[in-house]
N, C-alpha and C positions, 0 to 999 in steps of 0.2 A: 353373401353371394356377390360382393363387389359392387353393390348398387348404392347410390348416394343416399345418405340419411336424411337429406333435405326433401326427398321425394315423399309424397303421400303414399303410404303403404296400405294397399287394400287386399285383404285375404278373402277369397271366395271359398266357401265351404259347401261342397256339393257331393252328392252320392253317386253321380255319374257325369262324365264329361267327354265330348268328342275331342280328339279322334280315338280316344282309348276305349270308351264304352258308352253306349247310349241305348236306352230302351224306349225313349220317347222324346218329346220336345225339350224337356229340361236339359238333357245332356247336350243337345245341339245348341241350345241357347247359351249354356255355360261356356262351352268351347268358343263359340263365335263372339260372344260379348267380351270376354276377357282379351281375346286377340285384338278386337277392334279398339278396346280401351287402351291397350299398349301401343297400338298404331297411332291413335289420335292425340295422345298426350305423353311426351317423353318425360314429363315430371311426375307421372303416375307409375308407381311400382306395383304391378299387378301380379298376384300370386294365387295359387289354387291348392287346396288340399282335398284329396279324394281317397277312397279305399283302393288298395292294390288287389283287385279282383283276379281270380284265376283265369277269367276269360281273356285277359290281355297280358298277363304276367310274363309268359314265355316270350312273347314277341318284343316287349318293351324293356324288360328288366336289364338286358345286356347294355342298354343305352343309359341306364340310370346309375347314379352314385349313391352308395349307402352312407347316410349321415351318421347313423348310430341307433342305439336302442335305449329304452327306458321302461319303467314300470308305471302303468296307469292305474290309479285307484278308482274303482267304481263300486260304491257302497262297501261291502265286505270283501270284494275281490281285489287282488293285486294281479294285473294282467300285463303280459308282454306287449310291447309296441316297438316295431322297427319303422324307421323313416327312410325312404328313398327320395331322391330329388332328380329332376330332369328339367333342363331349360330348353324351350322351343318357341320360336316365333315371338320372342320378347317377353314370354310369360314363364314364370318359375312354377313348376308343378311339384307338389309333395305328395307322396303316396304312402298310405298307412299299411304296414305289413303285419298281418295277423291271420295265419292260415285257418285257425279255428272259425273265425268270424267271416272271413272273406275268400277263403279257398274253396268255395262251393260252386256248384254248376250254374246257379243263377244269382243275380244281384239281390233280388227280393223274393218274398213269398214264403218265409220260414217262420216257425212258431216263435222264435226268439228275435225277430226283427227289432222289437223295441230295445232289447238289450244290446244288440249289435250296433245300433245307431246311437244309443246312449254312450256306449264305449267310444265310438267314432267322435262324438261331440266332445267328450272328455279329452281325447287325444289332442284336439286342437290347441288346448292350453298347455300341453306338454311339448308341443311342437316348437314353441318359442325359444326355449333354452337349447334344444337340439340344433335348431336352424340358425340361432343367433340373431333373431329379430323380434320385434313386437309390432303388430300392425296398428295403424291408426284407426282403421275401420275393418270390421268383419262383416262380410256380406254372405248371409246364409240363405239357402234355397229349399223350400218345401219342408214337409214334416220330418224328413230324415235328418235334417240339421236344425230343427226347431229348438232343440235343447241348448244350442249355443247361445242365443240371446238370453235364454232363461238362466243358464249358468253364469252369464256375465252379471246378471242382477242378483245372483244368490251366492254360489260357491266362490266366485272370483271377483266379487264386488269390491273388496278391499285391495286385492293385489293388482287388478287390472281395471281400475275405475276410469282410466283415461281412454279406454277403447270404446268406440261407438259402434252401433250395429245397424245394419240394413237387413231386412227380411223380405224376400220375394216369394209371393204366392203364385206358383205356376198353375196349380189346379186345386181348388178348394175342396174338391170332392174327397181327397185323401188327407185325413187330419191327424193320423197317429193316435187312435183311441185305444185306451187300455183300462183295465179295472183299477180302482183306487188302491186296492190292497197291495199293489206292487210298487207304490210310490217311492218308498225308501229302499227297498230291496233291489230293485232293478234300475230305477232312475236316479238314485242317490239324491233325492230331495227330502227335506224334513217335513214333518206333518204341518208345522206352522207355515210352510211355503205352499201347501196344497192349493190354496186359493188362486194361485197364479195359473195353475193348469187344470183345476177342476171345472167341469162344465157338463151339465145335464147328467150328473151322477157318475161321471167317469173322468179319467185323465184324458185331456185333449191337448196334445203337444202343440198343435197349430194355434189353438187359443192362447196358450202360454207365450208363444213367440209373438203373436199380435200384440199382446199386452206389454211385453218386455222390450221389444225392439225400439230403437230410437226413430227409425223410419221404416215404413212399409211400402212396398210396391206390388202391383199386379202387372200382368203382361199386356195390358191394353187399357186405354182410358175408359172405354165402355164397360169392360169387365169390372173395373174399379167401382163404377156406379151400380152395376147389376148386383154385385155381391152384397150391397147394402140394402137392397130393395127386393127381397124375395128369392134371390138366387145364391144365397150364401151358405147353403147346405146346413142351416141351423145356426150359423155364426153371424148372421146379419146384425143382431144387436151389439155384439162385440166389435164388429167392424164399424158400425155407426159411432160407437163410443170413441173409437180410435181413428175416426176419419180425418182428424187434424194432421195426422202424420202419414196419411195414405195418398199415394199418387199412382196413376196408370201410365206406364211407359211401354209403348208398343215394341214387340220383338222385331228383329230384323232377320235376314237370311244371309248365309255365306254366299255372296255373289261370285266369288271365285270358284267355289265348288259347284254351284248351280249356274252354269254358263253355256248356252247352246253353241257358242262359237268354239269352245274348247273341250266340252264334255267328251271324254274318250269312250264312254259307254254307249253313245247313241250312234245310229247308222250313218248319219250325215250331219256335219256341223252346219250351222246357219246363224244368221243374224237378222236384225230388223230390216236390213237392206237386201237380204237374200232369203226372205221369208218363204218363198216358194219351195225351197229345199226341205222345209219341214215335212212335205208330202212323203219323202223317202223314209222318214221315221215312222210315219203312219203305216206304210206298207210293211215295214219290218215288224212293227208291233202286231199287226194283224196276223202275220206269218208265225210269230212267236207263240201266239195264243190259238193257232190253228183255225183262224177265221178267214173266210174268203176275202181276197183283195177287193175292196169296194171303196174307191177314192171319194165318192160323194155321199156315202152313208155317214151320218154324223157319229163319230166315235166318242161315246160317253164313258168316262172312267171314274173310278173311286179308288183312292189310296187312303186307307183309314183303319183304325181299330174298329172292329165290328161290334159296337155297343150302342145301346139305345140313345144315349145323349149325343151321339154323332149323327142322329137322324136316320139310322139304318132302317128303323121300322117304317119310316115314310117311303123309303125306296122299295121295300118288300111289298108294301101296299099297292104301289103303282106299277109294279114290275110287268105284269101281264099286259096292261095297257101300253106301257112303254115299248114293249117288244113288237107291237103291231105297227109302230112307226118305222120310218126308214133310218134306223139307228143300229149301231152295234154297242155292246156294253162289256166293259172289262172291269174286273175288281181284283185288287191286291190288298191283303190284310188278314189279320187273325182277330179272334175275339170270342164272343158268345157262341157256344156250340150250335145252338139252333139257327143262328144266322149263317154260320159256316155251311151247315147242311142245306139250308135254303138255296144259297147261291150255287153250291156244287150241283144240286138237283136241277136248277135252271140251266146250268151249263150243259148237262147231259141231255136235257129236253130240247135245247136250242143250240145245237152245235155250230150253226151258221151265224148266230147272233150274240152269243154270250161266251166270254172267256173268263175263267176264275183261277186265281192262284192264292190258296190259303197259306200265306207265308209272309215273312218280313224280309224283303230283299231290296236293299238300296239301289242296286244296279238295275233291276227291273223297274223300280220306281222311276229312275231317271229316263228309261226308255218310254215309260208311260207319259211323263211330263212332256217329252219331246214329240211323241207320236199322237197323243189324243187331241181331239177337237175341243172337248169340254171336260172340266173337272167338277164333279158333283160334291157339294159339302152342305147338306141341309141340316146342320147341327141344331139340336135343342139348346145346347150351351156350348160355348167355345171360348175359353179364356183369351187366346190369341189366334192360334192356327198358323201353320207354316205352309201347308200344301197350297193354299190359294195364292200366296206370294210367289212360291216356286213356280206354280203353273203360269202365272203372268210372265215370269221371266222367260218361259219357253213359248209364249204366244198361245197357250192353252187357256181357254176362257172359263173362268170360274162361275158356277151357279151356286150361290150361297144364301143361307138364311141370315137376316140381319140380327146378329147376336155377337156380343163380345168383340174380339178382334176382327171377325169377318166383316162386321159393319163398319169398322174403322179403316179397313184397307181396300174394300171393293165398293165401287160406285156403280150404280145401276145405269147401264147404257140407254135404257128406255126413257130416262128423264133428262138426257143431255149427254155430254161427253162422259163416257164411263169406261171401265175396264172389265166389266162382267155383268151378270144378272143378279139382282138382289130381290128377295121376297121377305115379307115380315111375318105373316101368320104361320105358326107351326101346324101345317095342314097339308095333307097329301094332295088334295085337289089343287091347291095353290102351287105346290111344287110341280105337279104335272103341267099345269097351265104355263108356268115359267119355262119349262123345258120345251114345250111346243112352240112358244114364241121364239126361243133361241133357235130351234130347228127351222122355223120359217125364215129367220134372218140368214141362217147358214145356207139354206137350199135355194132361196129365192133372191137373195141380195148378196151375191158373192163378194162384190167390191166393198160393200159396207162391212161384211164380216172380216175381210182382210184389214180394213181400217181399224176395226175393233181389236184385232190381234196386235196391230202396231201400237195402239194406245196402251194395251196391257204390257207390252214389252218395254214401253217408255218408263214405266213406273220404277221409282227408285226405292227398293226395299232393303237397301244395304244397312249395315249396323251403324253407319257413321252418325246419323241423327240421334238414334237411341243411345249410343255410347256417349254422346255429348250431354244428353239429359242425365244419365247416370253420373257422369263426371261432375256436373253441376251439383247434384245431390251429395256426392262424396265431399266436394269442396265445402259445401255449406256446413255439414256436420263435422267434417274434419277440422275446419277452422275453429268451430265452436269447441271441439275437444281440446284445443291447445290454449284456450283462453285461461 
């Protein structure tokens, strides 16, 4: 691709990436991290390989170049693979073309997901000849690409022994578990290699990646500690054994995409110097959700997947008490059906207090970040979290539980200069007490609240610092691989 061979070549292997497709935080992180890495170090050659899903194929394929095709061997199968390439913002993207595996309505959720992503992982090693490069480092993300560091230590140990691997755990809850009897037939691993991936009586791809990768990262320093001490979803002992190669690097956010001064989707742009203009966004948000205009009612919002580990059960527990206060409540998200029904019912019962959208809509999310007074994130566990950082960017005050990246990014304003409210116990009473204290500050001490908003907006959650940490990690193992 015309890039200097002296550069350190890092190939990110991801199952989703912004701006092409994202179902959650990993896609946003993969897109923003690689762009920041390219921006921060001209001597770093950053590349990405991802599936060419039907969801974005029609929009982006005309901009791509077809590199060629090959046959990928996965156990007894000989499978077609086409490779498309696109260069954008200093990053080279490779897309894997296979309509049978990736031409489906959704990215995940199929009976053959194990086979689909085993194929994708095998494709990575066929990419090198088609694209004419060999990476110094492969950076794989979550269980969908966990087989890449495993294959590096097994199938491709002799042919690609110089390649080092980094594996990032975005969410340890999803581990890629499968029955042992498909080890050879689906995953193309031999029985003598079963020990790498076997755990608790089944195949665990994440466990295999943890064991095989040269370096491990999680998406916040606190999460790196928590997963070794009771929050590892059963993998705590494996993570403790491999702690010597584990580090936590906090995620950043795309500060260009999330900028109240330039965001085209909000009612009125504003900055830390024109913070009073945020009120126009609140009024528009209330109108969008058919709530009465009430400038001094504290507007509490939730933008989240509606699942228990996000603390949604705590919110349901306090909901009736919360609605007796001078607040309005908005929710945007999808998830467990019972939670969806609960909030929809509350919206029907309290049309002047509650607005609910059971959807994933980035444009409405931006309106919420700009228009809300408070962002509620009482998570039971949170590897990193992005919403609290985005909220700060828009001067919306986070109320968070101290866990994972939430505790790493939000400082409690009740203990000094802070950018939000932080509570520790996973307890509905404590959550409610924290909200009432926030409401007291908001309603009784308006100047102090505005100062809190300014402190939040001052926070630098850009990718620059995190990209430098990843760069140091790459340089360390990249230099070692050339010894």
